[in-house]
C-alpha positions in Angstrom: 117.2 123.7 144.7 119.1 121.4 141.8 118.0 118.7 143.7 114.4 119.6 143.6 114.3 119.7 139.5 116.3 117.0 138.8 113.8 114.5 140.8 111.2 116.2 139.3 112.6 115.6 136.1 113.6 112.5 136.7 110.2 111.6 138.3 108.1 113.0 135.1 110.3 110.5 132.7 109.0 107.7 134.7 105.4 108.5 134.6 105.8 109.4 130.8 107.5 105.9 130.4 104.8 104.0 132.1 102.4 106.0 130.0 104.0 105.2 127.1 104.1 101.7 127.9 100.5 101.6 128.6 99.2 103.1 125.6 101.5 100.7 123.5 100.1 97.8 125.6 96.7 98.0 122.7 97.0 96.4 119.5 95.4 94.5 117.0 96.3 90.4 117.0 96.5 90.1 121.1 99.8 92.2 120.8 101.4 89.9 118.0 103.8 91.7 115.3 101.6 92.1 112.7 104.4 91.5 109.8 105.0 87.8 111.9 101.8 86.8 111.3 101.3 88.1 107.6 104.2 85.4 107.3 103.2 82.5 109.5 104.5 83.0 112.8 103.2 84.1 116.1 105.9 86.9 117.6 104.4 88.3 120.5 105.4 92.3 121.4 105.1 94.7 123.7 103.7 97.0 121.2 106.3 99.5 121.7 107.2 99.3 117.9 103.7 100.5 116.3 101.5 101.5 113.5 98.0 102.7 112.5 96.5 101.9 109.9 92.4 103.2 109.2 92.0 103.9 113.0 93.4 100.6 114.5 96.8 100.1 116.2 99.0 97.3 114.8 102.6 95.8 116.5 105.5 95.1 115.5 108.7 92.7 116.8 111.2 95.1 115.1 111.8 98.2 112.8 112.5 96.3 110.3 109.3 94.4 110.6 107.3 97.2 110.2 109.6 98.7 107.7 108.7 95.2 105.7 105.1 95.2 106.5 104.6 99.3 105.0 106.3 97.6 101.7 102.5 96.3 100.7 100.5 97.2 104.1 96.7 96.0 102.6 98.6 93.1 100.8 100.3 92.3 104.5 97.5 93.0 106.6 95.0 90.6 104.6 97.6 88.0 105.2 98.0 88.6 108.9 93.9 88.5 108.9 93.7 85.5 107.7 96.7 83.2 109.5 95.6 85.0 112.8 91.8 83.6 112.1 92.7 80.0 111.6 95.5 79.9 114.0 92.8 82.1 116.5 89.2 80.9 115.8 86.9 83.2 117.8 
């Protein structure tokens, strides 16, 4: 009986993990680190570290990058948009 509960719990954990991964992969800027873009760097992420701003998801390469971004989000977002639009037109 315990084995059946354990198998169900493990299966549920895997499904939750896959659902989280699928959700995490929907950020702006092609899932690049938004703080990286603000500092002129292309840093691809899996978007597992992210933040919601004005209804959009922004990805970060680390919790430190997200914390730094959040010190001045409007300014950093403007820098990221400027860099991204020059580097990745269209």
